[in-house]
N, C-alpha and C positions, 0 to 999 in steps of 0.2 A: 594490519589492523582489519579489526571489525566489528558493530556491537549489531545489539537482532534490535529494534524498534517494532513497535504496538502501531501501527494506526489505520482507522477502516477493519477494526476486530479482527486485522491477518496483523500475522510476525512475519517480518522480514530481516535473511539477514544482511549487510553489506557491508562498503570496505567502499574505501573514495573511491570515486569517478562509474562507477556500480550506474544505470540510465534504468529507472524501472518503471512501470506502471500501478498503479494505487489505488485501491477507490475513493471518485473524488470528490478536493476540496473543492473551496475556496478561493481562486485567486487571488494572489493574492498581486499587492499593492504598488513593492519593488522588485518583486522576482525572488524576491526569501522565503524560504516556509521554514519555521523551526520545527520541530517535533522531539515532544521531549518526556513521548514517554518511550523512555526505555531500559531496554532490560536486560542486557546485558552489556561491557567491551569487553575488546582482548586487543590489548598491547604485542601482540610477540611473549613474554614472559612471565604478564601477570595478567591475567581472570576477575574483574568487577562484576559481582550480581546481583541483583539485586535487589528486597526484597514487595513489593512488588516492580516496580521503578527506584535510577539509582536519582539522586538524588544532587541535581547542580545537572545534571546530564544534555544536556545539548546533538541534536545531529541535524544540521543548514544544508540542507534543498533546494537546485534553484530548478523554479521553475521551466519544463520544456511547454508543453504543448498539453491540451483536452479534447478527449476525443469520447464515441461509445465502441469497443468490442465489436466482436464478430456477430453477427447474427447467430439466437439455436433458434428451430424450434422448438416449438411446447405444445402435445398434441390427449387429449384428454378421446376417451374410447370405450363407452361401452358396449358390449357385442347383441344380437338382438332387441336392440330399444330403437335406434336409427340417430346415437342420439355421437357427435363429430363432433370437435371442436381446435379452432387450426389456429393460432398465433402466436407468437412472436418478437423477440425482447433483445436489447443492447444494450449491457447494462455499461454507462461510462468512467471514463476512466480517468490520469490524470498520470499525463509522463515526466516522470521531476528523475536528474542529476545529480547526485550525490554531493559534496562539498565536500563540510567539515563534520567530525568527528572530535565532539567533544567533550 
């Protein structure tokens, strides 16, 4: 069984027990996050496709940790005018473990 959910402007194919990093989400009080933007659910025999989302379908995930990704360096450079700018960026993420797909 797998599902495709949308969160943070991205789509993820998930199955029960998966651990994935998604765009930063607010930290929940009880440790559970519910994704209600489910695009597709496949249970092995039947596939349900939403238009754009499935009504009443949810995916429950357990909050694991928050963090920041690997640093990337962004360089702006213009030739012959002595212009150079260098800065870095670390994208924040939330690590979650998929619980129940319903």
